[in-house]
C-alpha positions in Angstrom: -210.6 63.0 185.3 -209.8 60.8 188.2 -212.2 58.5 189.9 -211.8 57.5 193.5 -213.7 54.4 194.6 -213.6 53.1 198.1 -215.0 49.8 199.1 -215.7 48.9 202.7 -212.5 48.1 204.4 -210.2 49.0 201.4 -207.8 51.8 200.9 -208.4 54.5 198.3 -207.7 53.4 194.8 -206.7 55.7 192.0 -208.4 55.1 188.8 -207.7 57.4 185.9 -204.9 58.6 183.7 -201.8 59.9 185.3 -199.7 62.5 183.6 -196.7 61.0 181.8 -198.1 57.5 182.1 -198.7 57.2 178.4 -196.1 54.6 177.1 -196.1 56.4 173.7 -194.9 59.6 175.3 -191.1 59.7 175.9 -189.9 60.0 179.4 -189.2 63.6 180.5 -191.6 65.0 177.9 -194.9 66.3 179.3 -196.8 69.5 180.1 -194.5 70.5 183.0 -191.2 69.0 182.0 -189.9 71.8 179.7 -189.6 69.6 176.7 -186.7 67.4 175.6 -184.2 69.6 177.3 -185.0 68.1 180.7 -185.2 71.4 182.6 -188.5 71.6 184.5 -190.6 74.7 183.8 -187.8 76.5 181.8 -188.3 76.6 178.1 -185.2 76.2 176.0 -182.5 74.5 178.0 -180.8 73.6 181.1 -180.7 76.5 183.5 -177.0 76.7 184.2 -175.8 76.3 180.6 -178.2 79.0 179.3 -177.2 81.4 182.1 -173.5 81.1 181.2 -174.2 81.6 177.5 -176.2 84.7 178.3 -173.3 86.1 180.4 -170.9 85.4 177.5 -173.3 87.1 175.1 -173.6 90.2 177.3 -169.8 90.5 177.6 -169.3 90.2 173.9 -171.9 92.9 173.2 -170.1 95.2 175.7 -166.8 94.5 174.0 -168.2 95.3 170.5 -169.8 98.5 171.8 -166.5 99.6 173.5 -164.6 98.9 170.3 -167.0 100.9 168.2 -167.0 103.8 170.6 -163.2 104.0 170.8 -163.0 103.8 167.0 -165.6 106.6 166.5 -164.4 108.9 169.3 -160.7 108.9 168.3 -160.8 111.6 165.7 -157.1 112.4 165.3 -154.7 109.5 164.6 -151.6 111.7 165.2 -150.6 111.6 168.8 -150.9 115.2 170.2 -150.3 116.4 173.7 -153.1 117.8 175.7 -152.5 121.1 177.4 -154.7 123.4 179.6 -156.5 126.4 178.2 -154.3 128.7 180.3 -151.2 127.4 178.5 -152.9 128.1 175.1 -153.7 131.6 176.3 -150.0 132.2 177.3 -148.8 130.8 173.9 -151.2 133.1 172.0 -149.9 136.1 174.1 -146.4 135.0 173.2 -147.2 134.9 169.5 -146.3 131.2 169.0 -149.8 130.0 167.9 -150.6 129.9 164.2 -154.3 128.8 164.2 -157.0 127.5 166.6 -159.9 125.3 165.6 -162.8 124.9 168.0 -165.2 121.9 167.6 -167.7 121.5 170.5 -165.6 121.5 173.6 -162.4 120.4 171.9 -159.8 123.0 171.0 -157.1 122.0 168.4 -154.1 124.3 168.3 -151.5 124.5 165.6 -148.2 126.3 166.5 -145.9 128.3 164.2 -143.3 125.5 164.4 -145.9 122.9 163.1 -146.6 121.1 166.4 -150.2 120.4 167.3 -151.8 120.4 170.8 -155.3 119.9 172.0 -157.3 121.2 174.9 -160.8 121.2 176.3 -162.8 124.3 177.0 -166.0 125.0 178.9 -169.1 124.3 176.9 -171.0 127.3 178.2 -168.4 130.0 177.3 -167.1 130.9 173.9 -163.4 130.3 173.3 -162.6 133.9 172.6 -164.4 134.9 175.8 -162.3 132.4 177.7 -159.1 133.8 176.2 -160.1 137.4 177.2 -160.7 136.2 180.7 -157.2 134.8 180.8 -155.8 138.2 179.8 -155.1 137.7 176.0 -155.3 141.1 174.3 -157.5 141.8 171.3 -154.4 142.6 169.2 -152.9 139.1 169.9 -156.2 137.4 169.2 -156.4 139.2 165.8 -153.1 137.6 164.8 -154.4 134.1 165.3 -156.7 132.3 162.9 -159.6 131.0 164.9 -162.2 128.7 163.3 -165.3 127.2 164.8 -166.6 123.9 163.4 -170.1 122.6 164.3 -170.2 119.0 165.1 -172.0 116.9 162.5 -171.8 113.7 160.6 -172.4 110.1 161.5 -170.0 110.1 164.5 -171.8 113.0 166.1 -175.2 111.4 165.8 -174.0 108.0 166.8 -172.3 109.3 170.0 -175.5 111.2 170.9 -178.1 108.5 170.1 -176.3 105.3 171.0 -176.7 105.7 174.8 -180.5 105.8 174.2 -180.8 103.1 171.5 -178.6 100.4 172.9 -180.6 99.9 176.1 -183.8 99.7 174.1 -182.3 97.0 171.9 -181.2 95.0 174.9 -184.7 95.0 176.4 
């Protein structure tokens, strides 16, 4: 509490305790100084240094997430070429396809000579329906082993849930 006293003909005089005037209190440490870091009103450090460390942390988190995503999403280590569905339909009609495995929107094709190729199909339509639309006959389809695999496991759930969980963790 400050007390102002004014005598006749004198200037105002401040009597009372000023903040930070305690000799036992180290300089730069007070209620508005932000502590020993020296940054006013910001807890925990100098503004510029903490900002840079936050940027570095965010970049590292994105690099880790990108690495995990690329590791999980790469299912086949063998390099296979990607072809359009129309090419697969032509190859089935020609009789050069041994088996087809459909998993979600990915189509894995194994040829009679042992080569493997991949393709993407529409999610809404079944693969056999798509092949019929491309003009593949029922007799040619019957000669090809077609298997459908439901997506499951850790990779499936991680790829579907991570886009929702990661932003919540960052907040």
